[in-house]
N, CA, C and O atoms as CSV, one atom per row, in Angstrom:
chain,resi,resn,atom,element,x,y,z
A,1,MET,N,N,174.385,109.608,92.581
A,1,MET,CA,C,174.846,110.904,92.998
A,1,MET,C,C,173.673,111.890,93.037
A,1,MET,O,O,173.573,112.710,93.950
A,2,ASN,N,N,172.786,111.803,92.034
A,2,ASN,CA,C,171.651,112.724,91.992
A,2,ASN,C,C,170.797,112.633,93.246
A,2,ASN,O,O,170.255,113.641,93.701
A,3,ARG,N,N,170.669,111.416,93.818
A,3,ARG,CA,C,169.882,111.258,95.044
A,3,ARG,C,C,170.502,112.065,96.171
A,3,ARG,O,O,169.786,112.719,96.929
A,4,HIS,N,N,171.823,112.028,96.292
A,4,HIS,CA,C,172.507,112.758,97.357
A,4,HIS,C,C,172.456,114.271,97.132
A,4,HIS,O,O,172.561,115.049,98.080
A,5,LEU,N,N,172.296,114.673,95.897
A,5,LEU,CA,C,172.188,116.102,95.574
A,5,LEU,C,C,170.735,116.572,95.557
A,5,LEU,O,O,170.448,117.727,95.240
A,6,HIS,N,N,169.828,115.667,95.902
A,6,HIS,CA,C,168.384,115.956,95.917
A,6,HIS,C,C,167.865,116.320,94.526
A,6,HIS,O,O,166.879,117.047,94.401
A,7,ASN,N,N,168.517,115.824,93.497
A,7,ASN,CA,C,168.076,116.023,92.122
A,7,ASN,C,C,167.350,114.747,91.700
A,7,ASN,O,O,167.834,113.998,90.851
A,8,TYR,N,N,166.183,114.509,92.303
A,8,TYR,CA,C,165.471,113.258,92.123
A,8,TYR,C,C,164.953,113.076,90.706
A,8,TYR,O,O,164.948,111.953,90.203
A,9,THR,N,N,164.525,114.124,90.059
A,9,THR,CA,C,163.986,114.012,88.706
A,9,THR,C,C,165.032,113.440,87.760
A,9,THR,O,O,164.744,112.508,87.009
A,10,GLU,N,N,166.234,113.984,87.790
A,10,GLU,CA,C,167.307,113.490,86.918
A,10,GLU,C,C,167.739,112.085,87.337
A,10,GLU,O,O,167.998,111.234,86.486
A,11,GLY,N,N,167.814,111.848,88.625
A,11,GLY,CA,C,168.181,110.523,89.115
A,11,GLY,C,C,167.170,109.460,88.712
A,11,GLY,O,O,167.545,108.362,88.300
A,12,LEU,N,N,165.882,109.790,88.831
A,12,LEU,CA,C,164.834,108.854,88.420
A,12,LEU,C,C,164.941,108.539,86.937
A,12,LEU,O,O,164.788,107.390,86.523
A,13,LYS,N,N,165.204,109.557,86.151
A,13,LYS,CA,C,165.338,109.384,84.699
A,13,LYS,C,C,166.515,108.455,84.396
A,13,LYS,O,O,166.389,107.542,83.579
A,14,GLN,N,N,167.647,108.682,85.044
A,14,GLN,CA,C,168.828,107.866,84.802
A,14,GLN,C,C,168.629,106.425,85.263
A,14,GLN,O,O,169.037,105.492,84.572
A,15,ALA,N,N,168.015,106.239,86.408
A,15,ALA,CA,C,167.765,104.887,86.912
A,15,ALA,C,C,166.808,104.136,85.992
A,15,ALA,O,O,166.986,102.943,85.746
A,16,GLN,N,N,165.796,104.831,85.487
A,16,GLN,CA,C,164.844,104.212,84.566
A,16,GLN,C,C,165.535,103.838,83.256
A,16,GLN,O,O,165.280,102.767,82.704
A,17,GLU,N,N,166.403,104.710,82.758
A,17,GLU,CA,C,167.156,104.412,81.533
A,17,GLU,C,C,168.059,103.199,81.738
A,17,GLU,O,O,168.143,102.335,80.866
A,18,ALA,N,N,168.727,103.130,82.871
A,18,ALA,CA,C,169.589,101.985,83.168
A,18,ALA,C,C,168.764,100.701,83.231
A,18,ALA,O,O,169.171,99.665,82.705
A,19,LEU,N,N,167.608,100.777,83.876
A,19,LEU,CA,C,166.727,99.620,83.975
A,19,LEU,C,C,166.332,99.128,82.588
A,19,LEU,O,O,166.360,97.926,82.325
A,20,GLU,N,N,165.965,100.045,81.706
A,20,GLU,CA,C,165.561,99.675,80.343
A,20,GLU,C,C,166.713,99.020,79.581
A,20,GLU,O,O,166.498,98.062,78.839
A,21,ILE,N,N,167.913,99.525,79.757
A,21,ILE,CA,C,169.076,98.930,79.090
A,21,ILE,C,C,169.300,97.511,79.596
A,21,ILE,O,O,169.505,96.590,78.805
A,22,TYR,N,N,169.261,97.336,80.920
A,22,TYR,CA,C,169.467,96.000,81.479
A,22,TYR,C,C,168.352,95.038,81.072
A,22,TYR,O,O,168.597,93.844,80.899
A,23,GLU,N,N,167.127,95.551,80.918
A,23,GLU,CA,C,166.034,94.712,80.437
A,23,GLU,C,C,166.313,94.242,79.012
A,23,GLU,O,O,166.099,93.073,78.694
A,24,GLN,N,N,166.788,95.140,78.153
A,24,GLN,CA,C,167.110,94.777,76.773
A,24,GLN,C,C,168.230,93.746,76.716
A,24,GLN,O,O,168.251,92.896,75.826
A,25,LEU,N,N,169.153,93.818,77.656
A,25,LEU,CA,C,170.272,92.883,77.711
A,25,LEU,C,C,169.911,91.591,78.446
A,25,LEU,O,O,170.727,90.672,78.517
A,26,SER,N,N,168.706,91.515,78.988
A,26,SER,CA,C,168.262,90.379,79.807
A,26,SER,C,C,169.217,90.135,80.976
A,26,SER,O,O,169.513,88.994,81.329
A,27,ASP,N,N,169.685,91.224,81.560
A,27,ASP,CA,C,170.616,91.174,82.695
A,27,ASP,C,C,169.813,91.385,83.978
A,27,ASP,O,O,169.545,92.518,84.376
A,28,SER,N,N,169.435,90.280,84.616
A,28,SER,CA,C,168.577,90.393,85.799
A,28,SER,C,C,169.286,91.047,86.974
A,28,SER,O,O,168.654,91.756,87.757
A,29,MET,N,N,170.575,90.822,87.111
A,29,MET,CA,C,171.328,91.459,88.199
A,29,MET,C,C,171.358,92.970,87.999
A,29,MET,O,O,171.150,93.726,88.948
A,30,GLY,N,N,171.612,93.411,86.781
A,30,GLY,CA,C,171.601,94.838,86.472
A,30,GLY,C,C,170.234,95.449,86.697
A,30,GLY,O,O,170.116,96.569,87.193
A,31,GLN,N,N,169.196,94.701,86.326
A,31,GLN,CA,C,167.828,95.178,86.542
A,31,GLN,C,C,167.552,95.335,88.034
A,31,GLN,O,O,166.978,96.335,88.466
A,32,ALA,N,N,167.961,94.347,88.809
A,32,ALA,CA,C,167.719,94.385,90.252
A,32,ALA,C,C,168.436,95.564,90.902
A,32,ALA,O,O,167.860,96.261,91.738
A,33,CYS,N,N,169.685,95.785,90.520
A,33,CYS,CA,C,170.436,96.916,91.086
A,33,CYS,C,C,169.801,98.244,90.690
A,33,CYS,O,O,169.710,99.164,91.503
A,34,SER,N,N,169.366,98.338,89.443
A,34,SER,CA,C,168.693,99.565,88.984
A,34,SER,C,C,167.383,99.777,89.729
A,34,SER,O,O,167.053,100.903,90.102
A,35,LEU,N,N,166.642,98.706,89.945
A,35,LEU,CA,C,165.373,98.808,90.673
A,35,LEU,C,C,165.588,99.226,92.119
A,35,LEU,O,O,164.793,99.990,92.666
A,36,CYS,N,N,166.647,98.738,92.740
A,36,CYS,CA,C,166.932,99.117,94.127
A,36,CYS,C,C,167.274,100.608,94.206
A,36,CYS,O,O,166.798,101.313,95.095
A,37,LYS,N,N,168.099,101.077,93.274
A,37,LYS,CA,C,168.426,102.504,93.233
A,37,LYS,C,C,167.182,103.332,92.906
A,37,LYS,O,O,166.970,104.400,93.480
A,38,LEU,N,N,166.365,102.831,91.983
A,38,LEU,CA,C,165.119,103.502,91.640
A,38,LEU,C,C,164.214,103.596,92.866
A,38,LEU,O,O,163.584,104.628,93.099
A,39,ALA,N,N,164.151,102.527,93.642
A,39,ALA,CA,C,163.329,102.520,94.862
A,39,ALA,C,C,163.788,103.594,95.837
A,39,ALA,O,O,162.967,104.301,96.421
A,40,GLN,N,N,165.105,103.716,96.012
A,40,GLN,CA,C,165.632,104.752,96.906
A,40,GLN,C,C,165.238,106.150,96.413
A,40,GLN,O,O,164.828,107.003,97.200
A,41,LEU,N,N,165.365,106.364,95.127
A,41,LEU,CA,C,165.021,107.675,94.565
A,41,LEU,C,C,163.527,107.962,94.695
A,41,LEU,O,O,163.131,109.073,95.044
A,42,LEU,N,N,162.711,106.965,94.414
A,42,LEU,CA,C,161.266,107.134,94.530
A,42,LEU,C,C,160.880,107.435,95.980
A,42,LEU,O,O,160.009,108.266,96.240
A,43,GLN,N,N,161.537,106.751,96.918
A,43,GLN,CA,C,161.279,106.998,98.337
A,43,GLN,C,C,161.592,108.449,98.697
A,43,GLN,O,O,160.800,109.121,99.358
A,44,HIS,N,N,162.750,108.921,98.256
A,44,HIS,CA,C,163.151,110.291,98.562
A,44,HIS,C,C,162.316,111.320,97.810
A,44,HIS,O,O,162.266,112.489,98.191
A,45,ASP,N,N,161.661,110.876,96.738
A,45,ASP,CA,C,160.791,111.759,95.958
A,45,ASP,C,C,159.340,111.653,96.420
A,45,ASP,O,O,158.430,112.078,95.708
A,46,ASN,N,N,159.121,111.090,97.605
A,46,ASN,CA,C,157.786,110.966,98.198
A,46,ASN,C,C,156.833,110.107,97.374
A,46,ASN,O,O,155.659,110.442,97.214
A,47,GLN,N,N,157.347,109.003,96.856
A,47,GLN,CA,C,156.539,108.048,96.115
A,47,GLN,C,C,156.726,106.656,96.733
A,47,GLN,O,O,157.258,105.748,96.094
A,48,PRO,N,N,156.277,106.504,97.995
A,48,PRO,CA,C,156.580,105.267,98.716
A,48,PRO,C,C,155.969,104.007,98.106
A,48,PRO,O,O,156.587,102.945,98.180
A,49,ASN,N,N,154.801,104.081,97.517
A,49,ASN,CA,C,154.197,102.880,96.938
A,49,ASN,C,C,154.978,102.399,95.728
A,49,ASN,O,O,155.218,101.201,95.577
A,50,ALA,N,N,155.376,103.324,94.867
A,50,ALA,CA,C,156.193,102.967,93.700
A,50,ALA,C,C,157.555,102.464,94.156
A,50,ALA,O,O,158.108,101.537,93.563
A,51,ALA,N,N,158.096,103.070,95.207
A,51,ALA,CA,C,159.386,102.648,95.748
A,51,ALA,C,C,159.305,101.217,96.284
A,51,ALA,O,O,160.198,100.401,96.055
A,52,GLN,N,N,158.227,100.934,96.994
A,52,GLN,CA,C,158.033,99.600,97.560
A,52,GLN,C,C,157.921,98.557,96.450
A,52,GLN,O,O,158.481,97.466,96.558
A,53,GLU,N,N,157.210,98.890,95.402
A,53,GLU,CA,C,157.066,97.971,94.276
A,53,GLU,C,C,158.416,97.718,93.595
A,53,GLU,O,O,158.738,96.577,93.262
A,54,ALA,N,N,159.198,98.774,93.390
A,54,ALA,CA,C,160.503,98.633,92.742
A,54,ALA,C,C,161.446,97.763,93.575
A,54,ALA,O,O,162.117,96.884,93.034
A,55,ALA,N,N,161.498,98.002,94.880
A,55,ALA,CA,C,162.389,97.221,95.745
A,55,ALA,C,C,161.953,95.763,95.822
A,55,ALA,O,O,162.794,94.865,95.855
A,56,SER,N,N,160.659,95.525,95.852
A,56,SER,CA,C,160.147,94.151,95.882
A,56,SER,C,C,160.476,93.421,94.578
A,56,SER,O,O,160.857,92.251,94.594
A,57,LEU,N,N,160.329,94.118,93.456
A,57,LEU,CA,C,160.699,93.535,92.159
A,57,LEU,C,C,162.188,93.200,92.128
A,57,LEU,O,O,162.592,92.166,91.594
A,58,ALA,N,N,162.993,94.081,92.703
A,58,ALA,CA,C,164.442,93.848,92.741
A,58,ALA,C,C,164.757,92.548,93.476
A,58,ALA,O,O,165.543,91.733,92.992
A,59,ILE,N,N,164.153,92.355,94.632
A,59,ILE,CA,C,164.392,91.129,95.408
A,59,ILE,C,C,163.980,89.902,94.598
A,59,ILE,O,O,164.675,88.886,94.605
A,60,ASN,N,N,162.848,89.997,93.901
A,60,ASN,CA,C,162.378,88.860,93.106
A,60,ASN,C,C,163.309,88.532,91.944
A,60,ASN,O,O,163.373,87.381,91.511
A,61,LEU,N,N,164.026,89.523,91.438
A,61,LEU,CA,C,164.950,89.299,90.324
A,61,LEU,C,C,166.298,88.740,90.773
A,61,LEU,O,O,167.006,88.107,89.990
A,62,LEU,N,N,166.643,88.976,92.020
A,62,LEU,CA,C,167.955,88.565,92.509
A,62,LEU,C,C,168.022,87.067,92.764
A,62,LEU,O,O,167.075,86.457,93.260
A,63,ASP,N,N,169.144,86.503,92.418
A,63,ASP,CA,C,169.424,85.116,92.739
A,63,ASP,C,C,169.565,85.019,94.258
A,63,ASP,O,O,170.069,85.945,94.893
A,64,LYS,N,N,169.132,83.923,94.831
A,64,LYS,CA,C,169.178,83.794,96.297
A,64,LYS,C,C,170.594,83.898,96.856
A,64,LYS,O,O,170.770,84.125,98.053
A,65,ASP,N,N,171.603,83.733,96.001
A,65,ASP,CA,C,172.994,83.855,96.442
A,65,ASP,C,C,173.497,85.295,96.464
A,65,ASP,O,O,174.598,85.548,96.954
A,66,GLU,N,N,172.740,86.216,95.958
A,66,GLU,CA,C,173.128,87.632,95.922
A,66,GLU,C,C,172.751,88.298,97.243
A,66,GLU,O,O,171.952,89.235,97.274
A,67,LYS,N,N,173.332,87.806,98.321
A,67,LYS,CA,C,172.940,88.210,99.677
A,67,LYS,C,C,173.140,89.702,99.956
A,67,LYS,O,O,172.302,90.336,100.597
A,68,PHE,N,N,174.247,90.253,99.475
A,68,PHE,CA,C,174.511,91.668,99.755
A,68,PHE,C,C,173.408,92.546,99.163
A,68,PHE,O,O,172.914,93.460,99.824
A,69,ASP,N,N,173.025,92.266,97.917
A,69,ASP,CA,C,171.999,93.068,97.261
A,69,ASP,C,C,170.622,92.825,97.869
A,69,ASP,O,O,169.821,93.753,97.979
A,70,ILE,N,N,170.346,91.598,98.259
A,70,ILE,CA,C,169.083,91.303,98.928
A,70,ILE,C,C,169.018,92.053,100.253
A,70,ILE,O,O,167.981,92.610,100.613
A,71,CYS,N,N,170.126,92.062,100.969
A,71,CYS,CA,C,170.216,92.786,102.240
A,71,CYS,C,C,169.925,94.269,102.028
A,71,CYS,O,O,169.145,94.868,102.769
A,72,LYS,N,N,170.549,94.850,101.023
A,72,LYS,CA,C,170.359,96.267,100.712
A,72,LYS,C,C,168.880,96.553,100.380
A,72,LYS,O,O,168.318,97.550,100.834
A,73,CYS,N,N,168.265,95.670,99.587
A,73,CYS,CA,C,166.851,95.863,99.239
A,73,CYS,C,C,165.949,95.797,100.469
A,73,CYS,O,O,164.979,96.548,100.574
A,74,HIS,N,N,166.271,94.893,101.401
A,74,HIS,CA,C,165.466,94.827,102.632
A,74,HIS,C,C,165.636,96.097,103.456
A,74,HIS,O,O,164.688,96.548,104.097
A,75,CYS,N,N,166.829,96.674,103.445
A,75,CYS,CA,C,167.030,97.952,104.135
A,75,CYS,C,C,166.160,99.035,103.508
A,75,CYS,O,O,165.518,99.817,104.209
A,76,VAL,N,N,166.149,99.066,102.189
A,76,VAL,CA,C,165.327,100.057,101.472
A,76,VAL,C,C,163.855,99.836,101.798
A,76,VAL,O,O,163.127,100.791,102.069
A,77,LEU,N,N,163.416,98.585,101.773
A,77,LEU,CA,C,162.013,98.294,102.104
A,77,LEU,C,C,161.693,98.664,103.556
A,77,LEU,O,O,160.582,99.102,103.854
A,78,GLY,N,N,162.651,98.492,104.448
A,78,GLY,CA,C,162.445,98.906,105.836
A,78,GLY,C,C,162.261,100.411,105.947
A,78,GLY,O,O,161.394,100.886,106.680
A,79,GLU,N,N,163.080,101.159,105.216
A,79,GLU,CA,C,162.957,102.622,105.223
A,79,GLU,C,C,161.620,103.073,104.633
A,79,GLU,O,O,160.987,104.002,105.134
A,80,ILE,N,N,161.206,102.402,103.566
A,80,ILE,CA,C,159.918,102.730,102.930
A,80,ILE,C,C,158.781,102.446,103.906
A,80,ILE,O,O,157.890,103.275,104.092
A,81,SER,N,N,158.818,101.275,104.523
A,81,SER,CA,C,157.772,100.903,105.487
A,81,SER,C,C,157.735,101.871,106.658
A,81,SER,O,O,156.663,102.199,107.165
A,82,GLN,N,N,158.906,102.328,107.089
A,82,GLN,CA,C,158.964,103.300,108.181
A,82,GLN,C,C,158.257,104.595,107.787
A,82,GLN,O,O,157.518,105.173,108.584
A,83,SER,N,N,158.489,105.043,106.561
A,83,SER,CA,C,157.856,106.292,106.110
A,83,SER,C,C,156.342,106.153,105.989
A,83,SER,O,O,155.612,107.142,106.064
A,84,LYS,N,N,155.875,104.921,105.802
A,84,LYS,CA,C,154.445,104.662,105.675
A,84,LYS,C,C,153.811,104.316,107.024
A,84,LYS,O,O,152.600,104.108,107.108
A,85,GLY,N,N,154.628,104.254,108.078
A,85,GLY,CA,C,154.111,103.937,109.406
A,85,GLY,C,C,153.759,102.476,109.589
A,85,GLY,O,O,152.975,102.135,110.475
A,86,GLU,N,N,154.321,101.609,108.769
A,86,GLU,CA,C,154.036,100.168,108.830
A,86,GLU,C,C,155.096,99.490,109.707
A,86,GLU,O,O,156.024,98.855,109.207
A,87,ILE,N,N,154.935,99.640,111.007
A,87,ILE,CA,C,155.952,99.246,111.968
A,87,ILE,C,C,156.304,97.763,111.900
A,87,ILE,O,O,157.482,97.414,111.970
A,88,SER,N,N,155.323,96.888,111.767
A,88,SER,CA,C,155.635,95.452,111.721
A,88,SER,C,C,156.463,95.120,110.479
A,88,SER,O,O,157.336,94.254,110.531
A,89,LYS,N,N,156.196,95.800,109.370
A,89,LYS,CA,C,156.992,95.578,108.150
A,89,LYS,C,C,158.400,96.151,108.309
A,89,LYS,O,O,159.367,95.583,107.801
A,90,VAL,N,N,158.512,97.275,109.015
A,90,VAL,CA,C,159.829,97.857,109.292
A,90,VAL,C,C,160.678,96.818,110.019
A,90,VAL,O,O,161.810,96.536,109.628
A,91,ILE,N,N,160.111,96.261,111.073
A,91,ILE,CA,C,160.823,95.279,111.882
A,91,ILE,C,C,161.191,94.059,111.043
A,91,ILE,O,O,162.322,93.578,111.109
A,92,ASP,N,N,160.239,93.557,110.252
A,92,ASP,CA,C,160.496,92.375,109.420
A,92,ASP,C,C,161.654,92.612,108.450
A,92,ASP,O,O,162.556,91.780,108.344
A,93,HIS,N,N,161.632,93.740,107.746
A,93,HIS,CA,C,162.666,94.007,106.746
A,93,HIS,C,C,164.028,94.261,107.389
A,93,HIS,O,O,165.043,93.765,106.899
A,94,PHE,N,N,164.060,95.017,108.466
A,94,PHE,CA,C,165.346,95.265,109.112
A,94,PHE,C,C,165.882,94.005,109.789
A,94,PHE,O,O,167.094,93.792,109.821
A,95,GLU,N,N,164.996,93.170,110.329
A,95,GLU,CA,C,165.455,91.897,110.899
A,95,GLU,C,C,166.036,91.004,109.807
A,95,GLU,O,O,167.068,90.366,110.010
A,96,GLU,N,N,165.378,90.958,108.653
A,96,GLU,CA,C,165.885,90.156,107.540
A,96,GLU,C,C,167.255,90.663,107.099
A,96,GLU,O,O,168.173,89.875,106.871
A,97,ALA,N,N,167.385,91.977,106.980
A,97,ALA,CA,C,168.681,92.562,106.615
A,97,ALA,C,C,169.732,92.229,107.669
A,97,ALA,O,O,170.874,91.917,107.331
A,98,LEU,N,N,169.355,92.294,108.933
A,98,LEU,CA,C,170.296,91.996,110.023
A,98,LEU,C,C,170.734,90.537,110.016
A,98,LEU,O,O,171.906,90.241,110.247
A,99,VAL,N,N,169.814,89.635,109.757
A,99,VAL,CA,C,170.144,88.208,109.691
A,99,VAL,C,C,171.161,87.961,108.577
A,99,VAL,O,O,172.153,87.260,108.776
A,100,ILE,N,N,170.909,88.537,107.417
A,100,ILE,CA,C,171.832,88.357,106.287
A,100,ILE,C,C,173.181,88.988,106.609
A,100,ILE,O,O,174.224,88.354,106.451
A,101,ALA,N,N,173.156,90.234,107.059
A,101,ALA,CA,C,174.406,90.948,107.348
A,101,ALA,C,C,175.214,90.245,108.432
A,101,ALA,O,O,176.437,90.142,108.327
A,102,SER,N,N,174.548,89.767,109.455
A,102,SER,CA,C,175.248,89.097,110.555
A,102,SER,C,C,175.899,87.799,110.102
A,102,SER,O,O,176.989,87.455,110.559
A,103,SER,N,N,175.236,87.080,109.204
A,103,SER,CA,C,175.792,85.800,108.760
A,103,SER,C,C,177.065,85.985,107.939
A,103,SER,O,O,177.837,85.041,107.772
A,104,PHE,N,N,177.288,87.191,107.427
A,104,PHE,CA,C,178.487,87.479,106.651
A,104,PHE,C,C,179.430,88.442,107.373
A,104,PHE,O,O,180.403,88.923,106.793
A,105,ASN,N,N,179.130,88.716,108.645
A,105,ASN,CA,C,179.951,89.623,109.443
A,105,ASN,C,C,180.043,91.021,108.801
A,105,ASN,O,O,181.105,91.643,108.778
A,106,TRP,N,N,178.909,91.486,108.289
A,106,TRP,CA,C,178.857,92.799,107.648
A,106,TRP,C,C,178.439,93.887,108.628
A,106,TRP,O,O,177.952,94.938,108.211
A,107,HIS,N,N,178.620,93.654,109.913
A,107,HIS,CA,C,178.185,94.621,110.922
A,107,HIS,C,C,178.851,95.979,110.768
A,107,HIS,O,O,178.326,96.989,111.238
A,108,ASP,N,N,180.000,96.006,110.114
A,108,ASP,CA,C,180.707,97.302,109.957
A,108,ASP,C,C,180.359,98.015,108.663
A,108,ASP,O,O,180.921,99.069,108.365
A,109,ARG,N,N,179.450,97.461,107.902
A,109,ARG,CA,C,179.062,98.088,106.633
A,109,ARG,C,C,177.852,98.984,106.876
A,109,ARG,O,O,176.723,98.653,106.515
A,110,HIS,N,N,178.124,100.116,107.491
A,110,HIS,CA,C,177.065,101.049,107.895
A,110,HIS,C,C,176.253,101.550,106.710
A,110,HIS,O,O,175.110,101.971,106.890
A,111,TYR,N,N,176.796,101.519,105.539
A,111,TYR,CA,C,176.111,102.041,104.357
A,111,TYR,C,C,175.017,101.117,103.831
A,111,TYR,O,O,174.245,101.518,102.961
A,112,LEU,N,N,174.936,99.883,104.344
A,112,LEU,CA,C,173.899,98.983,103.886
A,112,LEU,C,C,172.512,99.601,104.058
A,112,LEU,O,O,171.696,99.581,103.136
A,113,CYS,N,N,172.261,100.135,105.215
A,113,CYS,CA,C,170.945,100.710,105.490
A,113,CYS,C,C,171.001,102.219,105.623
A,113,CYS,O,O,170.165,102.820,106.297
A,114,ALA,N,N,171.970,102.824,104.991
A,114,ALA,CA,C,172.059,104.287,105.027
A,114,ALA,C,C,171.402,104.836,103.782
A,114,ALA,O,O,171.865,104.610,102.664
A,115,GLY,N,N,170.305,105.567,103.989
A,115,GLY,CA,C,169.560,106.124,102.859
A,115,GLY,C,C,170.237,107.305,102.340
A,115,GLY,O,O,169.762,107.918,101.384
């Protein structure tokens, strides 16, 4: 919610706290979801390199069967790459998200790549 209210400082703090809790619990899925949200907040807070690192870590933590979350992370990475002017990476990440989304008929889930 803080991201939508442009309260990035509080949102970053909350996402980091959630990440630390999930790390203590050894909950990799929780860590990945927290990292993806953290990446979005970092992106909106003009920290694209940190955002890219967080989203990449999230993908590495996700089980290959967690397609929806992997798709979401690729959308975030596409948005980050777009802000950095890395056009080939934008295309790669959005194509990857599209391949995953299409295989599950998620074409109507507009929020997947909605920042």
